[in-house]
C-alpha positions as CSV (number, residue, x, y, z in Angstrom):
1,M,0.1,0.3,-0.3
2,S,1.4,3.3,-0.6
3,S,0.3,7.4,0.2
4,F,-0.1,9.3,-2.3
5,L,-0.1,13.4,-3.2
6,L,-2.0,14.7,-6.2
7,D,-1.0,17.0,-8.5
8,T,-3.2,19.9,-9.0
9,H,-4.4,19.3,-12.6
10,V,-5.8,15.8,-10.8
11,I,-7.6,17.0,-8.4
12,L,-9.0,19.6,-10.7
13,W,-9.8,16.3,-13.3
14,L,-11.3,14.3,-10.4
15,A,-13.5,17.3,-9.8
16,T,-14.5,17.6,-12.6
17,D,-14.1,14.7,-14.8
18,P,-12.5,11.6,-14.1
19,S,-12.4,10.2,-16.9
20,R,-9.5,12.3,-17.2
21,V,-7.0,10.3,-14.8
22,P,-6.2,6.7,-16.3
23,V,-8.0,3.9,-14.9
24,R,-4.6,2.5,-13.7
25,V,-4.6,5.8,-11.8
26,R,-8.0,5.6,-10.2
27,R,-7.4,2.1,-9.4
28,S,-3.9,2.5,-7.1
29,L,-6.2,5.5,-5.5
30,S,-8.9,3.5,-4.4
31,A,-6.3,0.8,-2.7
32,A,-4.4,3.6,-1.9
33,E,-3.1,3.6,2.1
34,N,-3.7,7.7,1.8
35,I,-4.6,9.9,-0.5
36,V,-3.0,14.1,0.4
37,L,-4.4,17.0,-1.5
38,S,-1.6,19.9,-0.6
39,A,-2.8,23.2,0.5
40,A,-0.3,24.2,-2.2
41,S,-2.8,23.2,-4.6
42,A,-5.4,25.4,-3.1
43,Y,-3.2,28.5,-3.5
44,E,-2.1,27.2,-6.9
45,I,-6.0,26.9,-7.8
46,A,-7.2,30.2,-6.5
47,Q,-4.1,31.9,-8.4
48,K,-5.3,30.8,-11.4
49,T,-9.1,31.5,-10.4
50,R,-8.5,34.4,-9.7
51,S,-6.2,35.5,-12.8
52,G,-8.7,34.4,-15.4
53,R,-6.6,31.2,-16.4
54,L,-9.4,28.2,-14.2
55,P,-12.2,30.3,-15.0
56,H,-14.5,27.4,-12.9
57,G,-11.9,27.2,-9.8
58,D,-14.2,28.7,-7.5
59,R,-16.9,25.8,-7.4
60,V,-13.7,23.0,-6.9
61,L,-12.3,25.0,-4.1
62,D,-15.8,25.6,-2.3
63,R,-16.3,21.8,-2.3
64,W,-12.5,21.2,-0.9
65,D,-13.4,19.5,2.4
66,D,-16.1,17.4,0.5
67,L,-13.3,16.3,-1.6
68,V,-10.8,15.6,0.5
69,N,-13.5,13.6,2.3
70,A,-15.0,12.0,-0.5
71,L,-11.2,10.6,-2.0
72,L,-11.1,9.4,1.8
73,G,-8.2,11.9,2.1
74,S,-6.4,14.3,4.0
75,E,-4.6,17.9,3.7
76,L,-1.2,18.9,3.8
77,P,-0.1,22.0,4.9
78,L,3.0,23.7,3.7
79,T,5.2,24.6,6.8
80,T,8.9,25.8,6.2
81,R,10.9,22.9,5.9
82,H,9.0,22.4,3.1
83,M,9.1,26.1,1.9
84,R,12.6,25.7,2.2
85,T,13.6,22.5,-0.1
86,A,10.8,23.6,-2.9
87,G,13.4,26.8,-3.1
88,E,16.9,25.1,-2.5
89,L,15.8,21.8,-5.3
90,A,18.2,22.1,-8.1
91,W,16.4,21.8,-10.8
92,D,15.5,24.2,-13.6
93,H,11.8,24.4,-13.6
94,R,10.5,27.9,-12.4
95,D,6.8,26.6,-11.6
96,P,6.8,27.2,-8.2
97,F,3.5,25.0,-7.5
98,D,5.2,22.3,-8.6
99,R,8.4,23.1,-6.5
100,M,6.2,22.2,-3.6
101,L,4.9,19.6,-4.1
102,V,8.1,18.0,-5.1
103,A,9.2,18.9,-2.2
104,Q,6.2,18.3,0.1
105,A,6.8,14.6,-2.0
106,R,9.7,14.1,-1.3
107,L,9.9,14.7,2.3
108,E,6.7,13.5,3.5
109,G,7.2,9.7,1.9
110,L,4.4,10.2,-0.7
111,T,4.1,9.1,-4.2
112,L,3.1,11.9,-6.7
113,A,0.1,11.2,-8.8
114,T,0.6,13.7,-11.6
115,E,0.7,13.5,-15.9
116,D,3.3,16.4,-15.9
117,E,6.3,14.9,-18.2
118,R,8.2,17.8,-16.4
119,I,7.6,16.2,-12.8
120,R,7.8,12.9,-13.7
121,D,11.5,13.5,-15.2
122,Y,12.5,14.7,-12.5
123,S,14.8,12.2,-10.4
124,G,13.8,13.4,-6.7
125,V,10.3,12.6,-6.9
126,T,8.6,8.6,-7.1
127,C,5.2,9.2,-9.6
128,A,2.7,7.0,-10.1
129,E,2.7,5.1,-13.5
130,W,0.2,7.4,-14.8
131,S,0.0,4.8,-18.6
């Protein structure tokens, strides 16, 4: 059994169109010991909603607690340790939200569920099989 941290796009897909998440990943999540949603993802959704890049993100945030409960998961707050690690990652990828999630996954021993190849190619994080 493993514990998963969901990338923001996976949270959005599970909330709005679960068929976008491969069956293999959904099965792994169903069998998981723990599913974790990062506070960083809530912040990312809020930022993208405010900027107009995610028009209906507020609907996901309004249901955030229900989504966590439906996934039988928990929310992972950001700590100073997470943020420091994110800032110190030797990685050219500049997306701060991805860096936060990678840092949390590494420090908390979580498997990151993501389709993002930039994250999947990073050697310091374990990612779920996506195909």
